[in-house]
C-alpha positions in Angstrom: 88.0 -4.5 41.1 90.4 -2.8 38.7 88.5 -3.9 35.8 85.5 -2.3 36.9 86.7 1.0 37.6 88.8 1.0 34.4 85.5 0.4 32.3 83.8 2.9 34.2 86.6 4.9 33.5 86.8 4.9 29.9 83.3 5.5 29.5 83.4 8.6 31.5 86.3 9.2 29.0 84.4 8.6 25.6 81.5 11.1 26.9 84.0 13.7 27.5 84.9 13.3 24.3 81.5 13.0 22.7 81.2 16.8 23.5 84.4 17.6 23.1 85.7 16.4 19.7 82.5 17.6 17.1 82.9 21.2 18.3 87.0 21.6 18.0 87.3 19.5 14.8 86.1 20.1 11.2 82.6 18.4 10.3 84.3 16.2 7.6 87.1 15.2 9.5 85.0 14.4 12.5 82.7 12.8 10.0 85.6 10.0 8.7 86.7 9.9 12.1 83.1 8.5 13.6 82.7 6.4 10.7 85.9 4.6 11.6 84.8 4.6 15.4 82.0 3.2 15.3 83.2 0.4 13.0 86.0 -0.2 15.2 83.4 -0.4 18.1 80.8 -2.8 16.7 84.4 -4.9 15.9 84.7 -5.1 19.8 81.4 -5.4 20.5 81.4 -9.1 18.3 84.8 -10.2 19.9 82.9 -9.8 23.5 79.7 -11.5 22.3 81.9 -14.6 20.8 83.7 -14.7 24.3 79.7 -14.2 26.2 78.9 -17.4 23.8 81.6 -19.1 24.9 80.8 -19.0 28.2 77.2 -20.9 27.4 77.5 -24.1 28.8 74.5 -26.6 29.1 74.3 -30.0 29.4 72.0 -30.7 26.6 70.5 -34.2 27.9 68.8 -31.9 31.3 67.4 -29.4 29.2 64.1 -29.9 30.6 66.1 -28.6 34.2 67.2 -25.0 32.3 63.3 -24.5 31.2 62.6 -23.1 34.7 65.9 -21.3 35.1 65.5 -19.9 31.8 62.3 -18.1 33.0 63.4 -17.2 36.0 65.9 -15.4 34.1 63.8 -14.2 31.6 61.3 -12.5 34.4 64.8 -10.8 36.1 65.6 -9.2 32.7 62.0 -8.6 32.1 61.2 -6.7 35.3 64.0 -4.1 35.4 63.2 -3.3 31.7 59.5 -2.9 31.6 59.8 -0.7 35.2 62.6 1.4 33.4 60.7 1.7 30.5 57.7 3.0 32.2 59.8 5.5 34.2 61.2 6.8 30.7 57.6 7.4 29.3 56.9 9.4 33.2 59.8 12.0 31.7 58.2 12.7 28.7 55.5 15.3 28.4 51.7 13.7 29.3 50.6 14.2 25.7 53.1 11.1 24.7 51.6 8.3 27.3 49.1 7.4 24.6 51.7 7.4 22.0 52.6 4.2 20.5 55.7 5.6 18.9 56.9 6.9 22.5 56.2 3.5 24.1 58.3 1.7 21.2 61.3 3.7 21.7 61.5 3.6 25.5 60.9 0.2 25.6 64.2 -0.3 23.2 66.0 2.2 25.5 64.7 0.8 28.5 66.5 -2.7 27.6 69.7 -1.6 28.4 68.7 -2.3 32.1 68.0 -6.3 31.3 71.3 -7.5 30.7 73.5 -8.4 33.6 77.5 -8.5 32.7 78.0 -12.2 32.7 82.0 -11.6 32.5 82.4 -9.3 35.3 80.1 -11.2 37.3 81.7 -14.5 37.1 85.2 -13.2 37.4 84.2 -10.8 40.7 82.9 -13.9 42.6 85.6 -16.0 41.6 88.1 -13.9 43.0 85.9 -13.8 46.1 86.3 -17.8 46.9 82.7 -18.6 45.7 83.7 -20.7 42.7 82.3 -24.1 44.1 79.4 -22.3 46.0 75.5 -22.8 44.6 75.5 -19.1 44.1 78.2 -19.4 41.7 76.7 -22.0 39.7 73.4 -20.4 39.5 74.5 -17.3 38.6 76.6 -18.6 35.7 73.4 -20.2 33.8 70.7 -17.2 35.1 73.4 -14.7 33.5 73.9 -16.1 30.4 70.1 -16.8 29.9 69.5 -13.1 30.6 71.8 -12.0 28.1 69.9 -14.5 25.9 67.1 -13.3 26.4 67.9 -9.7 26.0 69.2 -10.4 22.5 66.6 -12.7 21.6 63.6 -9.7 22.5 65.9 -7.4 20.5 64.4 -9.0 17.7 60.7 -8.0 18.3 61.7 -4.5 19.3 63.5 -3.6 16.5 60.2 -4.9 14.0 58.4 -2.8 16.2 60.4 0.3 15.8 61.2 -0.2 12.0 57.7 -1.6 10.9 56.8 -5.3 9.4 58.0 -4.9 6.0 59.1 -8.0 3.6 62.7 -8.2 4.1 62.2 -8.6 8.2 60.9 -11.9 6.9 64.6 -13.1 5.6 66.0 -11.7 8.8 63.9 -13.7 10.7 64.5 -17.1 8.6 68.5 -16.2 9.6 67.9 -15.8 13.5 65.4 -19.2 13.4 68.5 -21.0 11.6 71.4 -19.4 14.0 69.1 -20.3 17.0 68.7 -23.5 16.1 72.4 -24.6 14.6 73.7 -22.9 18.1 71.7 -25.5 20.2 72.6 -28.2 17.7 76.3 -27.4 17.4 76.4 -26.3 21.1 80.5 -26.7 21.7 80.6 -28.9 19.0 84.1 -27.3 17.6 87.3 -27.0 18.6 88.6 -24.1 16.2 91.7 -21.8 17.1 90.3 -19.8 20.2 93.5 -17.3 20.4 92.6 -13.8 21.1 93.8 -13.2 17.6 91.6 -15.2 16.1 88.7 -14.2 17.9 89.5 -10.7 16.7 89.6 -11.9 13.3 85.9 -14.1 13.3 84.8 -10.3 14.8 86.1 -8.8 11.9 84.5 -10.7 9.1 81.0 -10.8 11.4 81.1 -7.0 10.8 82.4 -7.3 7.5 79.4 -9.8 6.9 76.7 -7.2 8.2 77.8 -4.3 6.8 78.3 -6.2 3.1 74.6 -7.3 3.2 73.6 -3.7 4.3 75.0 -2.1 1.5 74.3 -4.8 -1.2 70.5 -4.7 -0.2 70.3 -1.2 0.1 71.9 -0.6 -3.6 69.3 -3.0 -4.9 66.1 -2.7 -2.8 67.0 1.0 -1.4 67.4 2.3 2.3 64.0 1.2 3.4 64.2 -2.4 1.8 67.9 -2.8 3.2 68.7 -5.6 5.2 70.2 -5.0 8.5 71.8 -7.8 10.5 72.6 -6.8 13.9 76.0 -8.6 15.4 74.9 -9.5 18.4 73.0 -12.7 18.0 75.7 -14.2 15.1 78.6 -13.4 17.4 77.0 -14.8 20.4 75.6 -18.0 18.2 79.6 -18.4 17.2 81.2 -18.5 20.4 78.1 -21.0 21.6 79.4 -23.7 19.1 83.1 -23.2 20.5 84.1 -26.1 22.9 85.5 -23.7 25.6 86.9 -26.7 27.4 88.8 -27.9 24.1 92.3 -27.5 25.7 93.0 -23.9 25.1 94.8 -22.2 27.8 93.9 -19.0 28.5 97.4 -16.8 29.0 97.3 -13.6 30.9 98.6 -12.1 27.5 94.9 -13.2 26.5 93.3 -11.9 29.5 95.1 -8.8 29.5 93.9 -7.8 25.2 90.7 -8.9 26.4 90.2 -6.9 29.1 91.3 -4.1 26.8 89.3 -4.6 24.0 86.3 -4.5 26.9 87.4 -0.6 27.9 88.2 0.0 24.3 84.7 -0.4 23.0 83.4 1.2 26.8 85.2 4.1 25.4 84.0 4.2 22.2 80.2 3.9 23.7 80.6 6.9 25.4 82.1 8.6 21.9 78.8 7.6 20.1 76.8 10.0 22.9 75.1 12.6 21.0 76.4 16.1 21.5 74.6 17.7 24.3 77.4 20.2 25.8 78.8 22.6 24.4 76.5 23.2 21.1 73.1 24.3 20.2 71.4 21.0 21.3 67.9 22.7 20.4 69.0 22.3 16.9 70.5 18.9 17.5 67.2 17.8 18.8 65.1 19.8 15.9 66.9 17.5 12.7 66.0 14.4 15.0 62.9 12.8 14.5 62.4 10.4 17.2 60.5 11.4 20.1 63.1 10.5 23.1 65.4 12.3 20.7 63.8 15.2 20.3 63.0 16.0 24.2 64.4 19.1 25.2 67.9 18.3 27.8 67.1 18.4 31.4 69.3 20.5 34.1 72.7 18.1 35.7 70.5 18.7 39.0 67.8 16.5 37.3 69.8 14.3 35.0 71.9 13.2 38.3 68.1 12.8 40.4 67.0 10.4 37.4 70.2 8.4 36.6 69.8 7.4 40.4 66.1 6.9 40.3 66.4 4.9 37.2 69.7 3.0 39.0 67.1 2.0 42.1 64.2 0.7 39.5 66.6 -1.2 37.6 67.8 -3.1 41.0 64.6 -3.6 42.2 63.9 -5.3 39.4 66.7 -7.6 39.6 65.7 -9.0 43.0 63.3 -11.2 41.3 65.2 -14.6 41.9 64.8 -14.1 46.0 61.0 -14.9 45.0 62.4 -18.2 43.8 64.6 -21.4 44.7 62.6 -21.8 47.7 64.7 -24.8 48.5 67.4 -22.2 49.1 68.0 -20.0 52.0 67.0 -16.5 51.7 71.0 -15.4 52.0 71.8 -17.4 49.2 68.5 -16.3 47.2 69.5 -12.7 48.4 72.9 -13.3 47.4 72.2 -14.2 43.8 70.0 -11.6 43.3 72.2 -8.8 44.2 74.9 -10.8 41.8 72.6 -9.9 38.9 72.9 -6.4 39.6 76.0 -6.0 38.0 76.0 -4.3 34.3 78.5 -4.1 31.7 79.0 -4.2 27.7 75.8 -6.0 26.8 73.6 -3.1 28.1 76.1 -0.8 26.6 75.8 -2.4 23.0 71.9 -2.0 23.9 72.1 1.7 23.9 74.3 1.8 21.0 71.6 -0.1 18.7 69.3 2.6 20.3 71.4 5.1 18.8 71.4 3.5 15.2 67.4 4.4 15.1 68.0 8.3 16.2 67.2 7.4 19.8 68.3 9.8 22.1 68.2 13.2 24.5 68.2 13.1 28.1 66.9 9.6 28.6 70.0 8.2 26.4 72.2 10.3 28.4 70.4 9.3 32.1 70.8 5.5 30.8 74.7 6.3 29.9 75.3 7.6 33.2 72.8 4.8 35.0 75.4 2.2 33.7 78.5 4.0 34.7 76.9 4.5 38.5 76.1 0.4 38.3 79.3 -0.2 37.1 80.9 1.9 39.8 78.8 0.3 42.6 79.9 -3.7 41.7 82.5 -3.8 43.6 80.4 -3.0 46.4 77.7 -5.3 44.9 79.8 -8.2 45.0 81.2 -7.3 48.5 77.7 -7.9 49.7 77.2 -10.7 47.7 80.4 -12.6 49.5 79.2 -11.9 52.8 75.4 -13.1 52.1 77.2 -16.2 51.0 79.4 -17.0 54.0 76.4 -16.1 56.2 74.4 -18.8 54.3 77.5 -21.3 54.5 78.2 -20.7 58.1 74.6 -21.6 58.8 74.9 -24.6 57.1 77.7 -25.9 58.6 76.5 -25.2 61.9 73.3 -27.0 60.9 75.2 -29.9 59.7 77.5 -30.0 63.0 73.9 -30.2 64.9 73.2 -32.9 62.9 76.2 -34.7 63.6 76.3 -34.4 67.2 72.8 -35.7 67.1 73.9 -38.7 65.5 76.9 -39.4 68.1 74.7 -39.1 70.9 71.8 -41.6 69.1 75.1 -43.9 68.7 76.1 -43.5 72.3 
């Protein structure tokens, strides 16, 4: 619970700083600070995604058994994404309903509602004593597939935003190779997995990504530059590490990993465009995107829309209730509510959206919805715990009845 509170706290601190620093610092100084903050933010994101990839454990000999789980996870990610994206279109002026550009932007921003925070969810369920329960084991599979599907779907979304260009075929080839390599070498390597080594690899991924972009921009111009998002390379790097190689995770490593997550969330908040204490109309006029150029809403409207978006996205996450019919309704409902948790991957999607100058009130609503979901995570897990106890209590009663019947027959 402490981690959830701190993640929310640091995200809010970053939001406040994003509105104070631009108006209180010299523009040149703030520009240099912003560049440093952005670089550090992507290093933290790479660190987080490597650890998410390390959680990706599958028995490749039973790959057919995971197909149904993947499609259930995909639907669980797709429903909140599509529902939130449609609602965001409703928030725009009616003239944009038939605008493909507006749809593309909202489909990208709305993707923040798709991923379940695997790390937060696993920690909370384990702390609730559910490590050996079906809910925990199934959640492990669904949450990781959920994140993987989010990362993969970002690729066609980004292609839609920037258009189909020749250099994109190189990016697609790189992505295809990474996916093949990740599956082929899943948990195949036993490198040093200490926190400082993972942080070193995170820095290397960011440096390589920025170097490729800088060099291709120099030779082919801004439109021909290759920009490889760090989400997939970092995730694949984590996939090929053997998490059960004997490396013991110490309390110090856990604290450092948590601290990096806190710093990341603060930097996400800090990346929010200026919407208080300045002339927002001038800022929006300088932005070419449709979402980013929308006028700011009143705080009453923002709060109402944050509540609506949060409810819509969580309703979409209830899809697993309709599946796994061999399990009790309590287990299925507990599994679905467990998928409500949001965290660093969703924040990473919002950062990518910012990179395409997408913003405005819709971005503010998305970030605040993320904060609200984080704050509510403790309540979600309590509900999951109670449902699980109810499910397994019924199972125990049924087993006892069967044993009594068997005893009577024997007698």
